[in-house]
C-alpha positions, 0 to 999 in steps of 0.5 A: 500500500502506498503512503502519503506524508502529511505535515503535522501542526501542533496547536497547544497540545493538539496535533493536527494533520495539515492537509491544507498544505497539500491542496486547496480542495479536499474531498473526505468521505465517511459513513457518518459525519457530524459538525461538532462546532460551527465556530471552532477557533483554529490557528490565528483565530480563524473560525472554521467548522469542526467535523467528526467522521466515523467509520470507513473514512477516506480522503481523496488524494489531490493531483500533484501529491507525491506518493511514497511507494518505497516500502511497497513490495513489487506485484507478483505475476498472475499464476497463469503467467508464472513459469512460462 
C-alpha cells in the first residue's frame, strides 16, 4: 500500500494533520459525519467548522501529491503467467 506524508501542526497540545498544505480542495468521505462546532477557533483565530467522521473514512488524494511507494513490495505475476 502506498503512503502519503502529511505535515503535522501542533496547536497547544493538539496535533493536527495539515492537509491544507497539500491542496486547496479536499474531498473526505465517511459513513457518518457530524459538525461538532460551527465556530471552532483554529490557528490565528480563524473560525472554521469542526467535523467528526466515523467509520470507513477516506480522503481523496489531490493531483500533484507525491506518493511514497518505497516500502511497497513489487506485484507478483498472475499464476497463469508464472513459469512460462
